DSSP file (Angstrom, degrees, kcal/mol; ACC not computed):
  #  RESIDUE AA STRUCTURE BP1 BP2  ACC     N-H-->O    O-->H-N    N-H-->O    O-->H-N    TCO  KAPPA ALPHA  PHI   PSI    X-CA   Y-CA   Z-CA
    1    1 A M     >        0   0    0      0, 0.0     4,-2.0     0, 0.0     5,-0.2   0.000 360.0 360.0 360.0 -39.7  -20.2   12.1    2.5
    2    2 A A  H  >  +     0   0    0      1,-0.2     4,-2.3     2,-0.2     5,-0.2   0.890 360.0  52.3 -64.1 -39.0  -16.5   12.9    2.0
    3    3 A A  H  > S+     0   0    0      2,-0.2     4,-2.4     1,-0.2    -1,-0.2   0.901 108.6  50.2 -64.6 -40.4  -15.5    9.8    3.9
    4    4 A A  H  > S+     0   0    0      2,-0.2     4,-2.0     1,-0.2    -1,-0.2   0.896 110.8  49.6 -64.5 -40.0  -17.7    7.6    1.7
    5    5 A Q  H  X S+     0   0    0     -4,-2.0     4,-2.2     2,-0.2    -2,-0.2   0.903 110.9  49.6 -65.0 -40.5  -16.2    9.1   -1.4
    6    6 A M  H  X S+     0   0    0     -4,-2.3     4,-2.4     2,-0.2    -2,-0.2   0.904 108.8  52.2 -65.4 -41.3  -12.7    8.5    0.0
    7    7 A R  H  X S+     0   0    0     -4,-2.4     4,-1.8     1,-0.2    -1,-0.2   0.906 109.7  50.0 -61.1 -40.7  -13.5    4.8    0.8
    8    8 A K  H  X S+     0   0    0     -4,-2.0     4,-1.6     2,-0.2    -2,-0.2   0.906 110.4  49.4 -64.3 -42.1  -14.8    4.3   -2.8
    9    9 A M  H  X S+     0   0    0     -4,-2.2     4,-0.9     1,-0.2    -1,-0.2   0.910 111.7  48.7 -62.7 -41.2  -11.6    5.8   -4.2
   10   10 A M  H  X S+     0   0    0     -4,-2.4    20,-1.8     1,-0.2     4,-1.1   0.803 105.6  57.8 -71.0 -28.1   -9.5    3.6   -2.0
   11   11 A E  H  X S+     0   0    0     -4,-1.8     4,-2.5    18,-0.3     3,-0.3   0.877  99.9  59.8 -64.7 -36.8  -11.5    0.6   -3.1
   12   12 A G  H  X S+     0   0    0     -4,-1.6     4,-2.7     1,-0.2     5,-0.3   0.829  96.7  60.2 -60.8 -32.8  -10.5    1.4   -6.6
   13   13 A V  H  X S+     0   0    0     -4,-0.9     4,-1.2    17,-0.3     7,-0.2   0.922 111.5  39.5 -59.5 -43.5   -6.9    1.0   -5.7
   14   14 A V  H  < S+     0   0    0     -4,-1.1    -2,-0.2    -3,-0.3    -1,-0.2   0.873 120.1  44.8 -75.3 -38.0   -7.6   -2.6   -4.7
   15   15 A L  H  < S+     0   0    0     -4,-2.5    -2,-0.2    13,-0.2    -3,-0.2   0.868 123.6  29.4 -75.1 -36.9  -10.0   -3.3   -7.6
   16   16 A F  H  < S+     0   0    0     -4,-2.7    -3,-0.2    -5,-0.2    -2,-0.2   0.514  96.1  84.9-111.4  -5.8   -8.0   -1.8  -10.5
   17   17 A A    ><  -     0   0    0     -4,-1.2     3,-1.8    -5,-0.3    -1,-0.1  -0.871  65.2-154.8 -95.5 110.9   -4.4   -2.0   -9.6
   18   18 A P  T 3  S+     0   0    0      0, 0.0    -1,-0.1     0, 0.0    -4,-0.0   0.754  89.5  53.5 -60.8 -25.4   -3.4   -5.5  -10.8
   19   19 A Q  T 3  S+     0   0    0     67,-0.1     2,-0.5     2,-0.1    68,-0.2   0.563  90.5  86.2 -87.8  -6.6   -0.5   -5.8   -8.3
   20   20 A V  S <  S-     0   0    0     -3,-1.8    66,-0.3    -7,-0.2    -3,-0.1  -0.836  81.9-122.6 -98.1 126.2   -2.6   -5.0   -5.2
   21   21 A G        -     0   0    0     64,-3.2     2,-0.3    -2,-0.5    -2,-0.1  -0.294  16.9-146.0 -72.5 147.2   -4.3   -8.0   -3.7
   22   22 A Q        -     0   0    0     -7,-0.1     2,-0.4    -2,-0.0     5,-0.1  -0.745  19.2-117.6-103.7 157.0   -8.0   -8.4   -3.2
   23   23 A L    >   -     0   0    0      3,-0.4     3,-1.1    -2,-0.3     2,-0.4  -0.807  29.3-116.9 -93.9 133.6   -9.7  -10.2   -0.3
   24   24 A N  T 3  S+     0   0    0     -2,-0.4     3,-0.1     1,-0.2    -1,-0.0  -0.569  96.2   1.6 -69.9 122.1  -11.8  -13.2   -1.2
   25   25 A G  T 3  S+     0   0    0     -2,-0.4     2,-0.4     1,-0.2    -1,-0.2   0.438 117.7  84.4  85.5  -0.2  -15.4  -12.6   -0.2
   26   26 A Y  S <  S-     0   0    0     -3,-1.1    -3,-0.4    33,-0.0     2,-0.3  -0.979  72.0-127.1-134.6 145.9  -14.9   -9.0    1.2
   27   27 A S        +     0   0    0     -2,-0.4     2,-0.3    -5,-0.1    -3,-0.0  -0.687  38.7 176.4 -82.0 147.2  -14.7   -5.6   -0.3
   28   28 A S        -     0   0    0     -2,-0.3     2,-0.3    31,-0.2    30,-0.2  -0.979  17.3-163.8-149.6 160.1  -11.6   -3.7    0.7
   29   29 A G  E     +A   57   0A   0     28,-2.2    28,-2.4    -2,-0.3     2,-0.3  -0.932  18.5 145.6-140.1 163.6   -9.8   -0.5    0.1
   30   30 A G  E     -A   56   0A   0    -20,-1.8     2,-0.4    -2,-0.3   -17,-0.3  -0.991  33.9-118.7-178.0-178.0   -6.3    0.9    0.6
   31   31 A K  E     -A   55   0A   0     24,-2.3    24,-2.3    -2,-0.3     2,-0.2  -0.987  18.7-146.5-145.4 131.2   -3.4    3.0   -0.5
   32   32 A T  E     -A   54   0A   0     -2,-0.4     2,-0.3    22,-0.2    22,-0.3  -0.563  17.6-167.9 -91.5 161.9    0.1    2.1   -1.4
   33   33 A G  E     -A   53   0A   0     20,-2.4    20,-2.6    -2,-0.2     2,-0.4  -0.997  15.3-169.2-151.0 149.5    3.1    4.2   -0.7
   34   34 A T  E     -A   52   0A   0     -2,-0.3     2,-0.4    18,-0.2    18,-0.2  -0.993  13.7-179.3-137.5 129.9    6.8    4.5   -1.7
   35   35 A A  E     -A   51   0A   0     16,-2.4    16,-2.3    -2,-0.4     2,-0.3  -0.986  24.4-129.1-132.4 141.5    9.2    6.8    0.1
   36   36 A Q  E     -A   50   0A   0     -2,-0.4    14,-0.3    14,-0.2     2,-0.2  -0.672  26.9-135.3 -82.1 141.9   12.9    7.4   -0.4
   37   37 A K  E     -     0   0A   0     12,-2.4     9,-3.2    -2,-0.3     2,-0.5  -0.565  23.5-102.8 -90.8 161.7   15.1    7.2    2.7
   38   38 A I  E     -A   45   0A   0      7,-0.2     7,-0.2    -2,-0.2    -1,-0.0  -0.735  31.7-124.8 -84.8 128.6   17.7    9.7    3.6
   39   39 A D     >  -     0   0    0      5,-3.1     4,-2.6    -2,-0.5     5,-0.4  -0.620  14.5-146.3 -72.0 122.8   21.2    8.5    2.9
   40   40 A P  T  4 S+     0   0    0      0, 0.0    -1,-0.2     0, 0.0    -2,-0.0   0.728  94.9  48.1 -67.7 -19.6   23.1    8.8    6.2
   41   41 A V  T  4 S+     0   0    0      3,-0.1    -2,-0.0     1,-0.1    -3,-0.0   0.924 124.7  25.2 -84.0 -48.4   26.4    9.7    4.4
   42   42 A T  T  4 S-     0   0    0      2,-0.2     3,-0.1     0, 0.0    -1,-0.1   0.646  91.1-136.5 -92.6 -16.0   25.2   12.4    2.0
   43   43 A H  S  < S+     0   0    0     -4,-2.6     2,-0.3     1,-0.3    -5,-0.1   0.799  70.2 108.0  60.6  30.3   22.1   13.6    4.0
   44   44 A T  S    S-     0   0    0     -5,-0.4    -5,-3.1    -7,-0.0    -1,-0.3  -0.808  85.5 -70.1-125.3 169.2   20.1   13.6    0.8
   45   45 A Y  E     -A   38   0A   0     -2,-0.3    -7,-0.2    -7,-0.2     2,-0.2  -0.415  55.0-125.6 -62.4 132.1   17.4   11.4   -0.6
   46   46 A S  E     -     0   0A   0     -9,-3.2    -9,-0.1     3,-0.2    -1,-0.1  -0.503  10.5-153.7 -78.3 146.0   18.8    8.0   -1.5
   47   47 A K  E    S+     0   0A   0     -2,-0.2    -1,-0.1     1,-0.1     3,-0.1   0.511  97.1  34.8 -91.1  -7.8   18.3    6.5   -5.0
   48   48 A T  E    S+     0   0A   0    -11,-0.1     2,-0.5     1,-0.1    -1,-0.1   0.575 101.8  74.9-122.3 -15.6   18.7    3.0   -3.6
   49   49 A M  E     +     0   0A   0    -12,-0.2   -12,-2.4    24,-0.0     2,-0.3  -0.894  58.9 159.6-108.6 129.4   17.1    2.9   -0.1
   50   50 A H  E     -A   36   0A   0     -2,-0.5    23,-2.5   -14,-0.3     2,-0.4  -0.874  36.8-135.5-140.0 167.9   13.3    3.0    0.2
   51   51 A I  E     -AB  35  72A   0    -16,-2.3   -16,-2.4    -2,-0.3     2,-0.4  -0.998  22.5-162.1-125.2 126.0   10.3    2.3    2.4
   52   52 A A  E     +AB  34  71A   0     19,-2.4    19,-3.2    -2,-0.4     2,-0.3  -0.865  16.1 174.7-107.5 142.4    7.3    0.5    0.8
   53   53 A S  E     -AB  33  70A   0    -20,-2.6   -20,-2.4    -2,-0.4     2,-0.3  -0.980  24.1-170.8-147.9 158.4    3.9    0.5    2.4
   54   54 A F  E     -AB  32  69A   0     15,-2.2    15,-3.1    -2,-0.3     2,-0.4  -0.948   7.1-171.0-146.0 128.9    0.2   -0.4    2.0
   55   55 A A  E     +AB  31  68A   0    -24,-2.3   -24,-2.3    -2,-0.3     2,-0.3  -0.989  21.6 163.7-119.2 129.1   -2.5    0.7    4.4
   56   56 A G  E     -AB  30  67A   0     11,-3.0    11,-2.8    -2,-0.4     2,-0.3  -0.879  20.7-164.3-142.2 171.5   -5.9   -1.0    3.9
   57   57 A F  E     -AB  29  66A   0    -28,-2.4   -28,-2.2    -2,-0.3     9,-0.2  -0.972  19.3-112.7-152.3 161.2   -9.3   -1.6    5.5
   58   58 A A  E    S+ B   0  65A   0      7,-1.8     6,-2.6    -2,-0.3     7,-1.7  -0.980  77.5  20.7-158.7 154.4  -12.3   -3.9    5.0
   59   59 A P  S    S-     0   0    0      0, 0.0    -1,-0.2     0, 0.0   -31,-0.2   0.788  70.1-142.6 -71.6 164.8  -15.2   -4.0    4.3
   60   60 A V  S    S+     0   0    0      1,-0.2    -2,-0.1     2,-0.2   -32,-0.1   0.909  94.1  43.4 -62.1 -47.4  -15.5   -0.8    2.3
   61   61 A N  S    S+     0   0    0      1,-0.3    -1,-0.2   -54,-0.1   -54,-0.0   0.746 133.3  15.7 -76.4 -23.5  -19.0    0.3    3.4
   62   62 A N  S    S-     0   0    0     -3,-0.2    -1,-0.3     0, 0.0    -2,-0.2  -0.514  84.2-154.4-148.0  73.1  -18.6   -0.5    7.1
   63   63 A P        +     0   0    0      0, 0.0     3,-0.1     0, 0.0    -3,-0.1  -0.198  26.1 163.0 -58.9 135.3  -14.9   -1.0    8.0
   64   64 A V        +     0   0    0     -6,-2.6     2,-0.4     1,-0.3    -7,-0.0   0.398  64.5  44.3-126.6  -6.3  -14.1   -3.1   11.0
   65   65 A I  E     -B   58   0A   0     -7,-1.7    -7,-1.8    -6,-0.1     2,-0.4  -1.000  57.4-172.1-141.3 142.5  -10.5   -3.9   10.4
   66   66 A A  E     -B   57   0A   0     -2,-0.4     2,-0.4    -9,-0.2    -9,-0.2  -0.986   6.9-171.0-131.1 143.9   -7.5   -1.8    9.3
   67   67 A V  E     -B   56   0A   0    -11,-2.8   -11,-3.0    -2,-0.4     2,-0.4  -0.994   7.6-166.8-136.6 139.4   -4.0   -3.0    8.4
   68   68 A A  E     -B   55   0A   0     -2,-0.4     2,-0.5   -13,-0.2   -13,-0.2  -0.997   3.9-169.9-126.7 130.0   -0.8   -1.3    7.7
   69   69 A I  E     +B   54   0A   0    -15,-3.1   -15,-2.2    -2,-0.4     2,-0.4  -0.980   6.8 179.6-119.4 123.7    2.2   -3.0    6.1
   70   70 A V  E     -B   53   0A   0     -2,-0.5     2,-0.6   -17,-0.2   -17,-0.2  -0.990   8.0-167.5-128.1 124.5    5.5   -1.2    6.1
   71   71 A I  E     -B   52   0A   0    -19,-3.2   -19,-2.4    -2,-0.4     2,-0.6  -0.949  11.5-149.9-116.8 116.5    8.6   -2.7    4.6
   72   72 A D  E    S-B   51   0A   0     -2,-0.6   -21,-0.2     1,-0.2    -2,-0.0  -0.746  75.0 -10.7 -88.6 121.9   11.9   -1.0    5.4
   73   73 A S  S    S-     0   0    0    -23,-2.5    -1,-0.2    -2,-0.6   -22,-0.2   0.941  79.6-160.7  58.2  58.0   14.6   -1.3    2.6
   74   74 A P        -     0   0    0      0, 0.0     2,-0.4     0, 0.0   -24,-0.2  -0.328  15.6-122.9 -63.7 152.0   13.0   -4.0    0.4
   75   75 A K  S    S-     0   0    0      3,-0.0     2,-0.6     0, 0.0    -2,-0.0  -0.793  76.1  -8.4 -97.9 139.5   15.4   -5.8   -2.0
   76   76 A G  S    S+     0   0    0     -2,-0.4     0, 0.0     2,-0.0     0, 0.0  -0.679 128.0  37.9  80.5-120.4   14.7   -5.7   -5.7
   77   77 A A        +     0   0    0     -2,-0.6     0, 0.0     1,-0.1     0, 0.0  -0.330  62.6 174.4 -61.5 146.0   11.3   -4.2   -6.3
   78   78 A Y        +     0   0    0    -27,-0.1     2,-0.1    -5,-0.0    -1,-0.1   0.452  33.7 115.2-136.9  -3.8   10.6   -1.3   -4.0
   79   79 A Y  S  > S-     0   0    0      1,-0.1     4,-2.1   -27,-0.1     3,-0.3  -0.476  70.4-122.7 -70.5 143.3    7.3    0.3   -5.0
   80   80 A G  H  >>S+     0   0    0      1,-0.2     4,-1.6     2,-0.2     5,-1.3   0.875 110.8  49.6 -53.6 -43.5    4.6    0.0   -2.3
   81   81 A A  H  45S+     0   0    0      1,-0.2    -1,-0.2     3,-0.2     4,-0.2   0.867 113.8  45.9 -66.4 -35.8    2.1   -1.7   -4.7
   82   82 A D  H  45S+     0   0    0     -3,-0.3    -1,-0.2     3,-0.1    -2,-0.2   0.810 127.1  24.1 -76.1 -30.2    4.8   -4.2   -5.9
   83   83 A V  H  <5S+     0   0    0     -4,-2.1     3,-0.2   -30,-0.1    -3,-0.2   0.885 132.2  22.2-105.4 -52.5    6.1   -5.1   -2.4
   84   84 A S  T  <5S+     0   0    0     -4,-1.6    -3,-0.2    -5,-0.3   -30,-0.2   0.562 115.5  58.9-102.2  -9.1    3.6   -4.5    0.3
   85   85 A G  S   <S+     0   0    0     -5,-1.3   -64,-3.2    -4,-0.2    -1,-0.2   0.379  76.7 116.1-100.2   4.4    0.3   -4.6   -1.5
   86   86 A Q        -     0   0    0    -66,-0.3   -66,-0.1    -3,-0.2   -67,-0.1  -0.466  55.1-152.8 -77.3 143.8    0.5   -8.1   -2.9
   87   87 A S  S    S+     0   0    0      1,-0.3    -1,-0.1   -68,-0.2   -67,-0.1   0.714  85.0  10.3 -83.8 -21.6   -1.9  -10.8   -1.9
   88   88 A S  S    S-     0   0    0     -3,-0.0    -1,-0.3     0, 0.0    -3,-0.0  -0.987  94.0 -86.6-151.5 153.8    0.7  -13.5   -2.6
   89   89 A P              0   0    0      0, 0.0    -6,-0.1     0, 0.0    -2,-0.0  -0.278 360.0 360.0 -61.2 146.2    4.4  -13.5   -3.4
   90   90 A R              0   0    0     -4,-0.0     0, 0.0     0, 0.0     0, 0.0   0.363 360.0 360.0-113.1 360.0    5.3  -13.2   -7.1
C-alpha cells in the first residue's frame, strides 16, 4: 500500500509541475532534484556549481521502465525540474 501511495505522489510531480514533461499515451511518475556541489577551493557548498536530476518511471500502476537523468554543472538554469525534467528544450 505504501508503494502505491508513493507512485501516486510521484505521478503528481509529472502531472502538476508545468516544467516536468509528460509521456504521450503513458502514465508516469518521478522526482526532480537539485544539489549544490562542493567548491574544491573553499571546501564549502558552492553557490554556482550544481547537479540537476530527474528520476522517473512508467507506467505508474505497473512500472516496467525506470530512467535517471543527471546533469553535472548545468549552465544557466540549474534546478532539476527546469533542466533534467523537461520533455523538450525550452
